Structure formats: C-alpha cells, structure tokens
N, C-alpha and C positions, 0 to 999 in steps of 0.2 A: 330156191336157188338166190333169189333176190335178198332174201333174209340174210344169207351168208356172203353175198358178192358185194351188195350195195354199202354196208358199213366200212369195208377196207377200201373199197374205191372212193368213198367220201373222205376217209381218213387220209388217204394218199394225195387226193386233191388238196386238202387243207395243208398237208406237210409241204407239198410243192409250193403253194402260195407263200406260205411262211418263209421258205428256202430263199425265193426271189425277193420277197419283201425286206428280209433281214440282209441279204447279201447286198442290195442296192442301197440300203440304208433307209428305205421308206419308214419302216417302223420307228427306227430311231429319231428321225426328223419329225414325225408325227408326235412323238413323245416328248421331243425336246431333250433328249439324252444322248450320251456317247455311244457309237456304234458297237463297241465291245460289249455293252451292256445287253445287247440283244443277240444271242446266239442264234445261229442259223441251224436248220434241220440236221444238217450234216455234221455240224459241230456237238449238237447234243447226242447223235448216234456214235460219233468218235469218243465222247466222254462215256457213254455207256459200255463201249468195249474197253477203253483204257482203265476205266476204274471199277471194272466188273468185280474184282475181289472186294474192294472197298464197299460198293454197293451191294454186294449179297451179304456180307457180314452185318451191315447195319439192317438191311431188309429182313434178315432172319430175327433179329430182336424185335423189330416193329411187328413182324407177322406173329410172333410169339403173344405179344400183348393183345394184339387184335383177337387171336383165337381164344386165349382164355379169357379175357374180358368179354367177348361175344358169348363164349359157353357160359359164363356166370349169368350174364343177362337172359339168355335163353332159359335157364333152368328157373331163375327167379320170377321171370316175365311170365312164362306158363303157369308157374305153381300159383303165383299171385292172382293171376287171371282166374283159374279154377277156383281158388278160395273164395273170390269176389262172386263168383257165379253160383257157389254153393251156399253163401251166406250173405243175404240181402243186407243184414246189418252191417258186415264189413264192408261191402260196396259202397253202401251210403256214407259210412265213415271215412273211408280210405281213398275212393276214388277221387275226389275233389283234391286231396293232398297229392296224389300222383299227379294229377294235372299241373297242381301249382309248383311241383318240383321242377318243372319245365321251363318256368318263368325266370329262375335263376340261370344266368349264364355259366356255361361249364368253365369258362376262362376265368370266372371269379371263384369258382370252388377249387379249381386245380392247385392254386398256390396253398390253400388251406391243407389240403390232403397231402402235400408235400410236406408241409411243415409238421403234420401229424405223424406220418408214416416214414418219412426219410424220403432218399433219392431211389430207393429199390424199385422192384417191380409192382408192389402192392398198390401205391397211388395211382399207378397207370392202369392197372386192372381195374381199379375202381372207376376210374373217369371213363374209360372205354364201356364198362357195364352200365355206368349211369346213362351214356347217351344210347346205348342200345335198348335198355329196359323199356323206355316209355312205349315206342312203336309195337314192340312184341307184346306188351301186356295188354295195351289199348285194343289192338286189332284182334288179340285172341279173344279178349271179353265180348268185344262185338259179334264176333263169329258165334261165340256160345250163345248169345242172346238173341241172334237172327234165326233160331230153330223155327221150323213151321209148326204153327200150333196145332195143326191138323195131325203132325206126326207124334207130337206129346199125347193129344187126346188118344190116338192109337195105341201107343204104348200103355196108357192108364187102363185102355179097354182091354188089353192083352194081360193086365195084371203084373206088368213088369215093375221091378224094384227101381229106386231112385238110380242105384249103380248101373242097373241095365239100360235104362233110359240114357243115362249120360254117356256109356261107353258105345252104344249102338246108334244113337241119333245126335247127341250133342257134339261129341267128339269128331265124328266125320264132317258134321256141317262146319265146325269151327275151323277145321285144318287148313283148307284154302286161305282163310284170312290170317292164320297164323304163319303160314309161309309168305304171305305179302308183307307181314310186318317184319319177319326175319330177313326177306330180301332187303327192305329199307335199312334196317339195322346194320346189316353186314357191309352195306355201301358206305355208312357214315361212321362206322367203327374206325376206319383209319383216321377220320378227322380227329376223333378223341385220342387216339394214340399219338398223332403228332402235337396237339395241345398238350398232352402229358409230358412228352419229351421236350417240348419248349419250355415247360414250367421248371424242369430240373432233371438232367439225363446226361450220361457221358457216352452214350451210344443210341443207334436207331436212325432211321431216315430223317426224323424231325430235327434231331441234334445235328445230323449232317448238313440239312438244308440251312439251319441257322449258322453253321460254321462256314459253310460256302459263301453265304450272303456276306458275311463279315469281311471274308478273304477275297471278295469279288470273283469267285469261280462260278459264274453265272451258267457256263455250260454243263457243269456237274451238277449244279442245284435244278436245273431242268431235267437232267437225266434221273435225279432222285425222285422228282415228281412223277416222271413217267413210270418209274418202277412202283411207287405208291398207287397209281392209277391202276396198274396192270395187277396189283394185288387185289384191289377192290373189285376189278372187273372178274377176276379168277373166282373170288369167293362168291360173287353174285351169280356165276355160272354153276358153281358146285351146288348152292341152294336151290337153283332153278331145276337142275338135274334129280336132286332128292325130292322135290315137289312132284316131278313128274313121275318118279318111282313109287312114291307113296300115295299120292291123291290120283289114283289111276282112273277114278270115275269122273274126273272133272273134264 
C-alpha cells in the first residue's frame, strides 16, 4: 500500500507547496522575476484542461517519435549486444567506439541530422534511437557476459551446442539487465524527442514548449512539461509490467 499511496501523497504535498509559494510570490521574489512567469499549480491544471486538444495533438506527434525511435534502438541495441557476445573480435573492435559515441553531445549531432535528412520524422527517430541505443546495448552485453561459469561448464558437460547454451543459459541471464537498460532508455527517450523538435519541427511537445516560451505562455509551457513527464512515466510502467510478465523467475 505504501508503494501506491506515498508517491501521490508526496506529489500532492509538493503541488500544494508550489501553489502557495507561486500565489504569494515567494518563488518570483526568490528568482527576481515577474510573478506572472511563475504559474501556480491551479493555473497549470487550468492550462491542461483548456488546451487539452492542442496538447493531445502535439503529444501524439512526440509519442510517435519516442515509440519508433525506442523500437529502433531496442532492435539495434539487442542485436549489437548479441553480435558482440558471439564475436570476441567484434566486441574488441566495436565496444570502445560505442562508448566513444556517447562523448558527443546529442545537441551537437541533431542539427547535422536535420541538415542531412530534412525536417521530417527521420532525424527525430535517429536522435531518439541514438540516445536509447547505448543503455540497451551495454546492459544487455553485460548481462550476457555475467553468466555463471558453472552453468556454462554444465552445458558443455551435457554436450550442448553453442545455440542451446545461448538460448537456455545466456539469454535468461541477460534478460533482467536488458530490461534495466530498456527502462533507462525509455525514460530518456522523451529528452531526445524534445531535442530533435527544438532543432527543427513544426509540431510536437518540444515545438510547443519553444513556442509558448517565446509567447510567455508559461502555464501552458508547464502543462506541456507535465504531459511529457506523464508519457515517460507511462512508458516506464509498461516496460516494468513487461519485465514482470517475461522475467518470471526474478
């Protein structure tokens, strides 16, 4: 019960504190800005309701980018991890490059991808996939390499083939780590989608946030952030449920 009750209670308490601090100008005074730039909780809730149609349309655009990009990253990350596990030469050659790829800020790559592929959905999928690929590939490879040596020795004793050992021992061992990587990836996927939309887009929550920021529609800007956070939490919950259904032995 505490798992389900405590988070909403804490969220309600924080929302109440924000409501009071925004209404009496405490936050605005502390930041040295105009009070209208700090919307109260009730104003954000009102913007969520009044702009529900606009928010829903843009949320669908962003959600599609997130799902397609995450799907691409999942397929590529799992495939690449399996390939590196099966080929020691590939792992030695490619793994350092996979790590090095994360040293380049995605906000630097995004404008280049937009220049190459235009303002359509392709650069956005690539950006989301690039962000999600690393945690999935690395955690899966670590899971595959963490197999108990005694289990491998037992499979060799039973004269199991390489595929049988991989299917019956290595995959079940790696699944919990793979799901951990997928949960990290699905939470940071919205960040990639927003970066992509900031680089060049005519729709999506990221585009709406930029537009509202320029027009000082602060309450609706906060409402878009709430919707973006809700998307990330929902996707995290879906992956967690899938983990419970698939990794039943954990």
